[in-house]
Structure formats: structure tokens, C-alpha cells
C-alpha positions in Angstrom: 88.9 36.8 -16.9 88.5 40.2 -19.4 90.7 40.9 -22.3 92.2 44.4 -21.5 91.1 47.1 -24.2 93.8 48.1 -26.8 94.3 51.5 -25.0 95.0 49.8 -21.3 98.0 48.4 -23.0 98.9 51.4 -24.8 98.6 53.7 -21.9 100.9 51.3 -19.9 103.5 51.5 -22.6 103.3 55.6 -23.2 103.6 55.6 -19.4 106.9 53.7 -19.4 108.4 56.5 -22.1 109.4 58.3 -19.0 112.4 55.7 -18.5 113.3 56.3 -22.4 113.1 60.3 -21.6 115.3 59.7 -18.1 117.8 57.8 -20.5 118.3 60.3 -23.3 118.6 63.4 -20.7 121.5 61.3 -19.3 122.9 61.8 -22.2 122.8 65.7 -22.0 126.2 67.2 -20.8 125.9 68.5 -17.4 126.1 72.3 -18.2 122.8 72.1 -20.2 120.0 70.4 -18.3 117.0 69.3 -20.0 115.0 72.8 -19.6 117.8 74.5 -21.1 117.9 72.3 -24.1 114.2 72.7 -24.5 114.5 76.8 -24.7 117.5 76.5 -27.2 115.4 73.9 -29.5 112.3 76.2 -29.1 114.2 79.1 -30.2 115.9 77.3 -33.1 112.3 75.7 -34.3 110.2 79.1 -33.7 112.9 81.8 -34.0 112.9 84.7 -31.5 110.3 85.2 -28.9 109.1 86.6 -25.8 109.3 84.8 -22.3 105.8 84.6 -22.1 106.0 82.6 -25.5 108.8 80.2 -24.2 106.9 79.4 -21.1 103.5 78.7 -23.4 105.3 76.1 -25.4 107.0 74.5 -22.4 104.1 74.4 -20.6 105.2 75.6 -17.5 105.0 78.9 -15.3 106.9 81.7 -16.2 109.2 81.2 -13.0 110.5 77.9 -14.2 111.2 78.8 -18.0 112.8 82.1 -16.6 115.4 79.9 -14.4 116.0 77.8 -17.8 116.4 80.9 -19.7 118.6 82.2 -17.5 120.9 79.3 -17.6 121.2 79.7 -21.4 122.1 83.2 -20.7 124.7 83.1 -18.6 126.4 80.7 -21.1 126.1 82.9 -23.8 123.6 80.5 -25.7 120.9 83.1 -25.8 120.8 86.5 -25.8 117.9 89.0 -24.4 117.5 92.0 -26.5 115.1 95.0 -26.1 111.6 94.2 -27.7 111.1 97.1 -30.4 107.2 96.9 -29.4 107.3 96.8 -25.9 110.5 98.5 -24.2 109.7 96.7 -21.0 109.8 93.3 -22.5 112.9 91.3 -23.8 113.4 89.2 -27.2 115.1 86.0 -26.8 117.4 85.0 -29.5 119.7 81.8 -30.2 123.2 83.3 -30.6 125.9 81.1 -32.5 127.1 79.6 -29.1 123.7 78.3 -28.5 123.4 77.2 -32.1 126.8 75.0 -31.5 125.3 73.2 -28.4 122.3 72.5 -29.8 124.0 70.7 -32.7 125.8 69.2 -29.9 123.2 68.1 -28.0 121.3 66.6 -31.4 124.8 64.5 -31.8 124.4 63.1 -28.2 120.8 62.2 -28.4 121.5 60.8 -31.7 124.3 58.7 -30.6 122.2 57.6 -27.6 119.3 56.2 -29.6 121.7 54.4 -32.1 123.6 53.0 -29.2 119.8 51.6 -27.5 118.4 50.9 -31.0 121.5 49.2 -33.0 119.5 45.8 -33.2 116.6 47.5 -34.5 116.2 47.3 -38.5 116.1 50.3 -40.3 112.5 49.7 -40.9 111.7 49.6 -37.6 113.1 52.7 -36.6 111.5 54.5 -39.9 108.0 52.8 -38.4 108.5 53.7 -34.8 109.4 57.5 -35.8 106.0 57.4 -38.0 103.9 56.4 -35.4 105.4 58.4 -32.7 105.0 61.5 -34.9 101.3 60.2 -35.5 100.5 60.1 -31.9 101.8 63.4 -31.4 99.9 64.8 -34.1 96.5 63.3 -32.7 97.1 64.9 -29.6 97.2 68.5 -31.1 99.0 71.6 -29.6 97.9 70.5 -26.0 99.8 73.6 -24.3 97.1 75.7 -26.0 94.3 74.6 -24.1 95.5 75.2 -20.5 92.1 75.2 -18.1 
């Protein structure tokens, strides 16, 4: 029997990451599903932006990101401001309530990871963090290259 190549086993493990992501998503509060959490995180990380940029960064159609943005705006976590350059467009901005919600989400995710990885050494957690960042960097910004 032929030995599997090193990327076959890796591909299986990366595919299984979906279970980890679902477990982390279960730690989010009912009022903030994953898509809304992503909108908040993007605005925190990248600053104010138009809807099109949110869609681009999420790698989804505008109709999908619009639903998530509407959810966050309805709860006061994001505000839609007139775009000074194009009055037909809106600029999205994270509000102080959105900052608070994002801090809550970060705490919940941190607690979830700590609970599931409590048996891991600090060195193992640091190694996983480094390797995941390296894996992500190896793929570059996949979102910018839609065909």
C-alpha cells in the first residue's frame, strides 16, 4: 500500500477545522451570529468602509453582507453614515456599542479556546498559533482573486 503524501493528511485535518469553527460559533451569543461578528471584526481591524469593501473582505455577495450589516446596524453596533465622496453610498462605522459587543465576543471565544485547550502546554498553543498564521500567510489574500 502506498504511503499517503504529506499533503493528503494535512488536507484531511484542514477540512476537519470546520468542527472547530462550529464549536467556536456556538460560543457566540444568540443576538450575534457569525456573519455579524465578522462585520464587527472587519470594521475594528480595517476602520470605516463601504458595503462593497465589507463584501470583498468577507468573500461574499453584497446581498449576504447587507443582511449581516443590517443586523449589526439594527442593534446599534454599526452606524451608516453618508459617504462624503459619493452621497448615494454609505460609510459603515463601528459604534461604541459595537466595540463593547466585539469585546464580549473576544472574551467568549477566548474562554472557549481555553476550555478546549486546557490540557495543552503554553508552548503547544504558541506553536499552533504560529503555524496557523504561517498557513494563512502562505495562502495570501484569497479574497482579492475571485474568478
